[in-house]
N, C-alpha and C positions, 0 to 999 in steps of 0.2 A: 277407351277412355284412360286417361293419364292418372296416375296418383304420386303425390308426391310429401314426404316426410320432412319435416324442418325442426330437427332441434327438439323432438319429441322426448318430456319428462313426465313421470306420474308420480305423486307422493300421496301414501294413505298413512293417516293418523302421525303424520310427522316422520315416518319412514318410506327413502324415497326408494319405488319398485322399478323404476327404468330412469338412464338417464341418457340424456343429448342422442338419441336415436333419429337418424337421419338416412333416408334411402328413397329411391325412387322406382315406378314400375311404369314400363309402356304399354301403351294399347294391345291386348291379347298375349301379354307376357306372364308367365308363372311362377310368382316367387316363393319360398320356402325361407319360413324364419325357425330356426333350427337350435335348438340348447338344452343344456340340462332344467329339470326342474326346479322354480323358483325366480328364473331369469328374466321373467315379463312377456312371455311372449303374448300372451292371449290378454294382456293389460293394452299391448299394441293393438292388437286385432279389436278390441272392442272402442277405441280411441278412434279408431278409422272407420269404425262402422256408425259412431254418433252414438253409441249405447251410453259411453263413458265421456262428457264433455269437459272434465274437470282437470285436463291435463296442461301440461307448459309446451310451449312451442305450436308449430302450425303445420296444418294438414291441409293439403290443396289438391282438389279432385277437377282435372281439366283446368287447371291454372286459378281455380277458384277457392279461396280459403273459405272452411268451413268447419262446423261444429254439432252441426244436425243430423238426423237421420235423413236419409236420402234413398227414394225409391230406385234410383241406379245400383245402388249398393245391395248385394245379397249375402244371407248369414246362414252356413250351416255348422250347427253344435256338434260337439261330441255326441251327445245322446240325440236322438231323432224328436225329441218332444212332441210327441203328437197328440193332439185330443183324443181320450179314450172313447167319447162317445159320438165323435162323429166316424163316417167311413171314410177311406181311403181317400175318396175323390174328393167329399167336403173339406178334408185335413187340406189338400193342396190347394183348392179354391179359397179357403177361408181367409175373409177380407178383400177379396178382391173387388172392385166395382162392376156393375154392367148386369144384363139382366143375366136370369139363372141359366138358359141355353146358352148364352156367349161364356159365361164361366166354365160351365161343363164341356162345354168344346175345346175350350183351353188346358181345362185341367186331363183331358183325357188324353190332349196333345203329349203333354209332357209324361203324365204315367206312362205312354206308349214310349217315349223315348228314354224313358229308365227301366223297359223292362216289365211294366205292371199295368199293362192293358187290360189283362184280365181279371184284376185283383181291385177293381173301382170301388166294389160294394163289401168289400170288406172291412172288418175292424182292426185296431190296431192289437189289439189281444190275440188275432187271428194270423200277424205275419212273424216271421223269423225276423233274428237282428237286423241281417242283412236287407230282405225286404222294408223293414221299417226306415233303415237310413236311406233307401232310394225313393222312397215316398219325401223323407225329408231332403232330398235334392231336387226331387221335384217341384218343391212347392216352394224353394229357394227359386228356380230357375221361372217359374210359371210369371214372374212380374219382370222377365227379361232384365235381369240386371247386368250392367256395363262392367262390375266390378264385384267379384266374388270371394268371398271371405269362409274361409273352413278351418275352425277351431277343431284338431284333432278328430276329423270326423269317422275315421274307420278304426282305430285305436281299440274300440271294443269287439272287434269280429275278429273272427277266426282268420288264418293265414290265407287260404283260399279264396274265403268270401274277401278279404279286403282286397287281394290283387284284380279280382273281379271288379269291384267298385272301384279302385283305381284306373282300370281300362276305360271305364265307362265314365269316369270323370273326363279324363282325354277325347271319348270320342264327343263329349256335349262341348268338351273346347274349343273342337275341330269345326263343331256346328256354327257355333255362337261367338265366337273368339273374344271370349270375357277376359279381361283381366283379373289373374287367380292370385290371391298371397294365402296360404296355406301355412298354418302350424302345425308340428310335428314333432315327437320326439324320436321318429323311425328313419334312421337315415337312409335304409334303402327306399324306401316311399320318397324320401327327399329328392335323391339323385333319379330316381326314373321319371318321377314328373315334372322336376323344375327344372327354368331355365336357368335360376341365380339360386344360389342358398346364402341367407345371411346368416351367418352365426352370433348368438346372443351368449356373453357370459357373465359371472357375476350377480352380485346382489349389492346395489341395483344393477341391473341389466344393461350391458351397453353393446355396442356392435365391436365385434372382436375380429371377424373376416368376412369377406364377399368371396363367393365363391361361382364361378361362370362355367355352364357345364354346354361343351359346343360336340354336341353328338346329335342327331337328327333325330326325330321321331317316324316310326315307332323303336324305340329302344330296345335291345334284348337288357334284361335284367342282369345276366352274368357277365355283360361286355369289362373287359379289361380297364377301360377309361372310366366307366363309374365304378369297378373297384379302387382304381388308383383315386377318385375323387373320395369315397370313401374312407380310405386310409389317410389322405389330407384331413378329411373332419375330425377323426379319430385322434390325431397327433395334436388338430388344432385345441380338440379338447381336453389335451392331457388325460384323458378316462384313465389310464393305466395306473398313473401317478395320483390324480385324487380320487380315486374310487367311485368316481360317479358315475351312473349307469343311465344308459340309454334303452328304451324298450324296443 
């Protein structure tokens, strides 16, 4: 499923947060939105998802302009946002249509995909942070979204768990070939996961640069090409001069 943003902007209480953002994503492409805090990355993601329809410009999904929430678009937030009174399996299948057996069979399939086949009957309070985020990934995937949006999904996790879930995301991508747009502050994460990185700067946020990464997967995290891309990103963001920090 293709995605296109055409001159998207957003204003809150008279203050412009995002201005004239245009980019496209092809079927199965992984796009990263990278930039310092406050440049509108999450605002753009909410517009794509349909959670916010009060933006300027147009967003087209498979060539059709829309401002509504669509079943074909899944969203993974920074926090898992699980219902504490529901089991892992019930969280994954919450809101699905069909018989109980049909929903549970589907839910168990996606729990197996994220490595939680034996955790279906647990409750969120019994899960580690990484396990909870795996549940959130399964919940987003259970509707078979053709576009998957991720808003800093691994930022609250330790480095080892983060890398595990990055690899899990790529395994899922290889299976389902969803178009992915991921917001991140983590340059290493962006270079490891993405086909293209769109760098946003300023307040209001605008596209400063677009960088393609021409390296086949699986990628080596310490490869020279990824190191060169990271250097290019750091220079583009002028981090030494501005003192801005990326997590």
